[in-house]
C-alpha positions in Angstrom: -38.2 -16.3 -16.7 -34.5 -16.3 -16.6 -32.8 -19.1 -14.6 -29.2 -18.7 -13.6 -26.9 -21.7 -13.5 -23.9 -22.1 -11.2 -21.3 -24.8 -10.9 -20.7 -26.4 -7.5 -17.6 -28.0 -6.0 -19.3 -31.3 -7.0 -18.8 -31.9 -10.7 -21.9 -34.1 -10.8 -24.1 -31.3 -9.5 -25.3 -28.0 -10.8 -27.2 -25.2 -8.9 -30.1 -23.6 -10.7 -31.4 -20.2 -9.5 -34.9 -19.5 -10.8 -35.1 -16.0 -9.3 -38.1 -16.9 -7.3 -38.7 -18.6 -3.9 -38.3 -22.4 -4.2 -39.0 -23.2 -0.5 -40.2 -20.7 2.1 -38.6 -22.7 4.9 -36.0 -25.3 5.3 -34.7 -27.6 2.5 -35.9 -30.8 0.8 -33.7 -33.6 -0.3 -34.7 -36.2 -3.0 -31.8 -38.5 -3.5 -33.8 -40.8 -5.8 -36.9 -40.5 -7.9 -38.9 -42.8 -5.6 -38.5 -40.2 -2.8 -40.1 -37.3 -4.8 -43.8 -38.1 -4.3 -44.3 -34.9 -2.2 -42.6 -32.6 -4.8 -44.1 -31.7 -8.1 -40.9 -29.9 -9.0 -38.7 -32.9 -8.2 -41.0 -35.2 -10.1 -40.6 -33.1 -13.2 -36.8 -33.0 -12.8 -36.6 -36.8 -12.3 -38.6 -37.2 -15.6 -35.5 -35.8 -17.4 -33.3 -38.8 -18.4 -30.0 -38.6 -16.5 -31.2 -36.8 -13.4 -30.2 -38.9 -10.3 -30.9 -36.4 -7.4 -32.7 -33.2 -6.6 -32.2 -30.9 -3.6 -34.3 -27.8 -3.0 -33.3 -24.8 -1.0 -34.9 -21.4 -0.3 -33.9 -19.9 -3.6 -32.2 -22.6 -5.5 -32.6 -26.1 -7.0 -29.6 -28.4 -7.1 -29.6 -31.2 -9.6 -27.3 -34.2 -9.6 -26.7 -36.1 -12.8 -26.0 -39.8 -13.3 -22.3 -40.6 -14.0 -23.0 -41.5 -17.7 -24.9 -38.3 -18.4 -23.3 -35.1 -19.9 -24.4 -31.7 -18.6 -24.5 -30.2 -22.1 -27.1 -32.8 -23.1 -29.4 -32.7 -20.1 -29.1 -29.1 -18.9 -31.6 -27.7 -21.5 -34.3 -30.3 -20.4 -33.7 -29.4 -16.8 -34.1 -25.7 -17.5 -37.3 -26.5 -19.3 -38.6 -28.6 -16.5 -38.0 -25.8 -14.0 -39.7 -23.3 -16.2 -42.7 -25.6 -16.8 -43.0 -26.1 -13.0 -43.2 -22.3 -12.3 -45.7 -21.8 -15.1 -47.9 -24.5 -13.6 -48.4 -22.6 -10.4 -47.8 -25.7 -8.3 -45.8 -25.5 -5.1 -42.3 -27.0 -5.1 -43.2 -29.3 -2.3 -46.7 -30.2 -1.0 -46.4 -29.7 2.8 -47.6 -32.7 4.7 -47.0 -31.3 8.3 -44.7 -29.1 10.3 -41.5 -27.8 8.6 -38.4 -29.7 9.7 -35.1 -28.0 10.3 -33.3 -31.1 9.0 -31.5 -31.9 12.2 -32.0 -35.2 14.0 -33.5 -35.1 17.5 -31.2 -35.7 20.4 -31.9 -36.0 24.1 -29.9 -37.3 27.0 -26.9 -36.1 29.0 -25.3 -34.3 26.0 -28.4 -32.2 25.1 -26.8 -28.9 25.9 -23.8 -29.7 23.7 -26.1 -30.8 20.9 -28.0 -27.5 21.1 -24.6 -25.6 20.7 -23.6 -27.9 17.8 -26.9 -27.3 16.0 -26.7 -23.5 16.5 -23.2 -23.4 15.1 -24.3 -25.5 12.1 -27.3 -23.2 11.5 -25.4 -19.9 11.8 -22.0 -20.7 10.4 -22.0 -23.8 8.3 -25.4 -24.2 6.6 -25.4 -20.7 5.0 -21.9 -21.3 3.5 -22.7 -24.7 2.1 -26.1 -23.4 0.7 -24.1 -21.1 -1.5 -22.6 -24.2 -3.1 -26.0 -25.8 -3.5 -26.0 -28.2 -0.5 -26.8 -28.6 3.1 -25.2 -30.3 6.2 -27.4 -31.4 9.1 -26.9 -32.9 12.5 -27.3 -36.6 12.7 -25.9 -37.5 16.1 -23.4 -37.0 18.9 -21.6 -39.8 20.7 -18.5 -39.7 22.9 -17.1 -36.5 21.3 -17.9 -37.6 17.7 -20.4 -35.4 15.7 -22.2 -37.3 12.9 -23.4 -35.1 10.1 -25.6 -35.8 7.0 -24.5 -34.2 3.7 -27.2 -33.3 1.2 -27.5 -31.8 -2.3 -24.2 -30.8 -3.8 -22.4 -31.8 -0.6 -23.4 -35.5 -1.0 -20.7 -37.3 -3.0 -18.6 -34.1 -3.4 -14.9 -34.8 -3.8 -14.1 -31.9 -1.5 -16.6 -32.8 1.2 -14.1 -34.7 3.3 -11.8 -31.7 3.4 -14.8 -29.5 4.3 -15.8 -31.8 7.1 -12.3 -32.2 8.6 -10.6 -28.9 8.0 -13.6 -26.6 8.2 -16.5 -28.0 10.3 -14.5 -30.1 12.6 -12.1 -27.2 13.4 -15.0 -24.8 13.9 -16.9 -27.1 16.3 -13.7 -28.1 18.2 -12.9 -24.4 18.7 -16.2 -23.5 20.2 -17.1 -26.8 21.9 -14.2 -28.5 23.6 -16.3 -31.7 24.0 -16.2 -32.3 20.3 -13.2 -34.4 19.2 -14.1 -35.5 15.7 -16.7 -35.0 12.9 -17.8 -37.9 10.6 -20.2 -38.1 7.7 -23.2 -40.4 7.8 -23.9 -42.2 4.5 
């Protein structure tokens, strides 16, 4: 098995491409080891000292390191954990129900606007940020402000504010006049 490694705009995060499907549908975010109970792959990765976050996409694994850790020291162990996982035959995530698209539910007077926001995120934004090892999902909409959740390499990325303001906000405002601002949700 040959696992490719790519840098991301977030220096604390690397993207690993195992050359096999990681998740058939959606994404899975494990921002801490105590959130990884449903993922044998994430559990293996959190067993590597220095790993502070794991994000799984369709064909990639994004790993975030702790500030004190050095990539040259932990990367071989991460590669070993990914290989060990695929040799085990276990799924990356043990499904416990319906697959979630990652977006928060929204009902009420702005439901039509929210449908448009989610469609733009799914068709224009999410594929682009997945190339950088992350994901951005809808969290809420209130009086013209769109609230988004940043996951994987996008969470804590130094360029995420610029991506939100110059990229996503401009895109949404262009297509949906009711949108006035985009803000991240911590």
